[in-house]
C-alpha positions as CSV (number, residue, x, y, z in Angstrom):
1,M,-22.0,12.8,24.5
2,Q,-19.3,15.0,23.0
3,T,-19.9,16.7,19.6
4,T,-17.9,18.6,17.1
5,E,-18.9,21.8,19.0
6,D,-16.6,20.6,21.8
7,Q,-13.7,20.4,19.4
8,N,-11.6,23.4,18.2
9,K,-11.9,23.6,14.4
10,D,-8.3,24.7,14.1
11,P,-6.1,21.5,14.1
12,A,-3.1,23.5,15.3
13,L,-5.0,24.2,18.5
14,W,-6.3,20.6,19.1
15,E,-5.6,19.2,22.5
16,I,-4.6,15.7,21.6
17,N,-6.2,13.3,24.2
18,D,-8.7,10.5,24.3
19,T,-11.7,12.8,24.4
20,L,-10.6,14.4,21.1
21,R,-10.1,11.0,19.5
22,E,-13.6,9.9,20.5
23,I,-15.1,13.0,19.1
24,I,-13.3,12.5,15.8
25,A,-14.2,8.8,15.7
26,R,-17.9,9.6,16.2
27,C,-18.3,12.9,14.3
28,G,-15.3,13.5,12.2
29,F,-13.8,17.0,11.9
30,D,-14.3,20.2,9.9
31,Q,-11.8,20.5,7.0
32,N,-12.2,24.3,7.0
33,K,-12.4,24.4,3.2
34,C,-14.6,27.5,3.4
35,S,-11.7,29.5,5.0
36,D,-10.1,32.5,3.3
37,F,-7.1,30.8,1.6
38,S,-5.8,34.2,0.5
39,K,-4.2,34.4,3.9
40,S,-2.2,31.3,3.2
41,E,0.2,33.2,0.9
42,R,3.8,32.1,0.8
43,V,6.5,34.0,-1.1
44,Y,9.0,32.1,-3.3
45,A,11.9,33.5,-5.2
46,D,10.0,33.4,-8.5
47,Q,6.4,34.1,-7.4
48,R,3.8,34.1,-4.6
49,R,1.7,31.0,-4.1
50,F,-1.4,30.1,-2.1
51,L,-3.0,26.9,-0.8
52,P,-4.4,25.2,-4.0
53,V,-8.0,24.0,-3.4
54,S,-7.2,21.1,-5.8
55,I,-5.2,19.3,-3.1
56,F,-8.4,18.5,-1.2
57,Q,-9.1,16.0,-4.0
58,R,-7.2,13.1,-5.5
59,K,-7.4,11.2,-8.8
60,M,-7.7,7.5,-8.3
61,K,-6.1,4.9,-10.5
62,N,-9.4,4.3,-12.3
63,N,-9.6,8.1,-13.0
64,E,-12.3,8.7,-10.4
65,V,-11.9,11.8,-8.3
66,K,-12.2,11.3,-4.5
67,D,-12.2,13.8,-1.7
68,R,-9.2,13.9,0.7
69,N,-11.3,13.8,3.8
70,W,-8.2,13.5,6.0
71,L,-6.8,16.9,5.1
72,V,-7.7,19.9,7.3
73,Y,-6.7,23.6,7.1
74,S,-5.4,25.6,10.0
75,E,-6.2,29.3,9.9
76,S,-3.8,30.2,12.7
77,K,-0.8,28.4,11.1
78,R,-2.0,29.0,7.5
79,S,-1.1,25.4,6.8
80,V,-2.7,22.1,6.3
81,Y,-2.6,19.1,8.7
82,C,-3.5,15.4,8.4
83,G,-6.3,15.0,10.9
84,P,-6.0,11.2,11.5
85,C,-2.1,11.4,11.9
86,L,-2.4,14.4,14.2
87,A,-4.9,12.6,16.5
88,F,-4.0,8.9,16.1
89,G,-0.4,8.9,14.8
90,P,2.7,7.8,16.9
91,L,4.3,10.5,19.0
92,E,7.8,10.0,17.5
93,N,9.1,11.0,14.1
94,K,6.2,13.3,13.3
95,T,6.0,14.8,9.8
96,Q,5.0,18.4,8.9
97,F,1.4,17.2,8.4
98,E,1.1,16.6,12.2
99,N,3.7,18.9,13.7
100,E,4.1,22.5,12.5
101,G,1.8,22.1,9.5
102,F,2.5,21.8,5.8
103,N,2.6,25.0,3.6
104,D,5.0,24.3,0.7
105,W,2.4,25.1,-1.9
106,K,4.9,24.9,-4.7
107,N,5.3,21.2,-4.1
108,A,1.9,20.6,-2.5
109,E,0.5,18.0,-4.9
110,L,3.6,15.8,-4.7
111,R,4.1,16.1,-0.9
112,V,0.4,15.5,-0.1
113,A,0.4,12.4,-2.4
114,Q,3.6,11.1,-0.7
115,H,2.1,11.5,2.7
116,E,-1.2,9.9,1.6
117,N,0.7,6.8,0.4
118,S,3.0,6.6,3.4
119,A,2.9,3.7,5.9
120,R,2.5,6.2,8.8
121,H,-0.6,7.7,7.3
122,K,-2.2,4.4,6.5
123,S,-1.5,3.2,10.0
124,S,-3.3,6.3,11.4
125,I,-6.3,5.7,9.1
126,L,-6.5,2.1,10.4
127,S,-6.3,3.3,14.0
128,L,-9.1,5.8,13.3
129,K,-11.1,3.1,11.5
130,A,-10.8,0.7,14.5
131,R,-11.8,3.4,16.9
132,S,-14.8,4.3,14.7
133,A,-15.9,0.7,14.6
134,I,-15.9,0.5,18.3
135,D,-17.9,3.7,18.6
136,S,-20.3,2.5,15.8
137,R,-19.7,5.5,13.6
138,I,-22.0,5.5,10.6
139,D,-20.0,7.9,8.4
140,N,-17.0,6.0,7.0
141,L,-16.1,8.1,4.0
142,L,-12.7,8.8,5.5
143,H,-11.8,5.0,5.3
144,L,-12.7,4.4,1.7
145,Q,-9.3,5.4,0.5
146,I,-7.4,2.7,2.4
147,D,-10.1,0.1,1.5
148,E,-9.9,0.9,-2.2
149,E,-6.1,0.6,-2.1
150,I,-6.3,-2.7,-0.3
151,T,-8.8,-4.1,-2.8
152,Y,-6.8,-2.8,-5.8
153,W,-3.5,-4.3,-4.8
154,R,-5.1,-7.5,-3.6
155,S,-6.6,-8.0,-7.1
156,V,-3.1,-7.5,-8.6
157,L,-1.5,-10.0,-6.3
158,K,-4.2,-12.7,-7.0
159,R,-3.2,-12.7,-10.6
160,V,0.5,-12.7,-9.9
161,V,0.1,-15.7,-7.5
162,A,-2.0,-17.6,-10.1
163,V,0.8,-17.2,-12.7
164,V,3.5,-18.2,-10.3
165,K,1.6,-21.3,-9.2
166,R,1.0,-22.5,-12.8
167,L,4.6,-22.0,-13.9
168,C,6.0,-23.8,-10.8
169,S,3.5,-26.7,-11.1
170,R,4.7,-27.3,-14.7
171,G,8.4,-26.9,-13.9
172,L,8.8,-24.1,-16.5
173,A,11.5,-21.5,-16.5
174,F,10.5,-18.0,-15.3
175,R,13.2,-15.8,-16.7
176,G,14.3,-15.0,-20.2
177,K,16.5,-12.5,-22.0
178,S,14.3,-9.5,-21.2
179,E,12.4,-8.2,-18.2
180,K,10.1,-5.8,-20.0
181,F,6.5,-6.0,-21.0
182,G,6.0,-5.8,-24.7
183,D,9.3,-7.4,-25.5
184,P,8.9,-10.7,-27.5
185,H,11.9,-12.2,-25.7
186,N,10.7,-11.5,-22.1
187,W,10.2,-14.2,-19.5
188,N,7.5,-16.9,-19.4
189,Y,6.2,-15.0,-16.3
190,F,5.8,-11.8,-18.2
191,M,4.4,-13.6,-21.3
192,I,1.6,-15.2,-19.3
193,L,0.7,-11.9,-17.6
194,E,0.5,-10.3,-21.0
195,L,-1.7,-13.2,-22.2
196,L,-4.1,-12.7,-19.3
197,A,-4.1,-9.0,-19.9
198,E,-5.6,-9.5,-23.4
199,F,-8.8,-10.8,-21.7
200,D,-8.5,-8.9,-18.4
201,P,-9.0,-5.1,-18.7
202,F,-8.0,-4.6,-15.0
203,L,-4.6,-6.3,-15.5
204,A,-4.1,-4.7,-18.9
205,S,-4.7,-1.2,-17.3
206,H,-2.3,-2.0,-14.5
207,I,0.5,-3.2,-16.8
208,E,0.0,-0.2,-19.0
209,R,0.5,2.2,-16.0
210,F,3.1,0.4,-13.9
211,G,4.6,-2.4,-16.1
212,N,7.9,-0.9,-17.1
213,Q,8.5,1.8,-14.6
214,G,11.6,0.1,-13.0
215,S,12.8,0.0,-9.5
216,G,11.4,2.5,-7.0
217,S,7.8,2.2,-8.4
218,T,5.3,-0.1,-6.8
219,S,3.7,-2.6,-9.3
220,Y,4.0,-6.0,-7.6
221,L,5.0,-7.4,-11.1
222,S,8.7,-7.4,-10.6
223,K,11.1,-10.3,-10.4
224,T,11.6,-9.5,-6.7
225,V,7.9,-10.1,-5.9
226,C,7.9,-13.1,-8.1
227,D,10.9,-14.7,-6.3
228,E,9.3,-13.9,-3.0
229,F,6.2,-15.8,-3.9
230,I,8.2,-18.7,-5.2
231,L,10.1,-18.8,-1.8
232,L,6.8,-18.6,0.2
233,M,5.2,-21.3,-1.9
234,G,8.3,-23.5,-1.5
235,H,8.1,-23.2,2.3
236,K,4.4,-24.0,2.2
237,V,5.0,-27.1,0.1
238,L,7.9,-28.3,2.4
239,K,5.7,-27.8,5.5
240,Q,2.9,-29.8,3.9
241,I,5.2,-32.6,3.0
242,G,6.7,-32.5,6.5
243,D,3.3,-32.7,8.1
244,E,2.4,-35.7,5.9
245,I,5.6,-37.5,6.8
246,R,5.0,-37.0,10.5
247,R,1.5,-38.4,10.2
248,A,2.7,-41.4,8.1
249,K,3.1,-44.8,9.9
250,Y,5.8,-46.0,7.4
251,F,8.5,-44.1,5.6
252,S,12.0,-44.6,4.2
253,L,14.9,-42.2,3.8
254,I,17.6,-42.3,1.2
255,I,20.5,-39.9,1.3
256,D,23.0,-39.4,-1.6
257,S,25.4,-36.7,-2.7
258,T,27.5,-35.8,-5.6
259,P,29.8,-32.8,-6.4
260,D,28.6,-30.2,-8.9
261,I,30.6,-28.5,-11.6
262,A,32.1,-26.2,-9.0
263,H,33.2,-29.3,-7.0
264,V,30.8,-28.4,-4.2
265,D,29.1,-31.4,-2.7
266,Q,25.3,-31.4,-3.2
267,L,23.3,-33.5,-0.7
268,T,20.0,-35.0,-1.7
269,F,17.3,-36.4,0.6
270,V,14.7,-38.8,-0.9
271,I,11.8,-39.6,1.4
272,R,9.2,-42.2,0.5
273,Y,6.1,-42.6,2.8
274,V,2.7,-44.2,2.9
275,S,-0.1,-41.8,3.3
């Protein structure tokens, strides 16, 4: 059985093959956090900077601090790499974290966070997780990040879906004069989310952090997500009705049309069936 002793500790010198992937899936990899980071010096116009030890940890949305177990330092390149992306990522469109190594210490926190939240990184983590499950790996700390993210956003979407379902089932309007949380003239959709947040600390915390950040920020509370759920639910209802009609022995069909205010003909189907 292969062990970490069979694997070069420097990610820049890894020979990417199936044997290496098996070793990583079974045993993980050394992050080299005990290395001499003074050799990672990079000179900028204003000052010299070194690899900040703080990037090996991240602050979660619930303010907990978690280790970035995927990050590994290369002494030969004096840069950091993403272990899972380097070993399990696609061969095309490689980023710095899996190609020449990342060493822009001035923007380290921002760039590391961006990579951590990228679809490419999450895909590589899932590939590693799947391989680890096959190899019955016991240590799964590296996978906690993606699991926590999934759980968090799934909890947000459950609340959004519940609100959309209730408003649709009552035939109430979604939109109003304002699309901001805290505004007394915002939509019914926002109003119900705010009402739930008064008794739901999780939703209250999420709205406080992401509620009014605007486009470009992921919150799953926007009108775009709301409209998408309405569309998906509408398709689901139509499919259910269609299935019931196909199973019905007797049904009738009435077709009528009338022009609207823009003189565009609107066609209506009325179907009655015995279930």
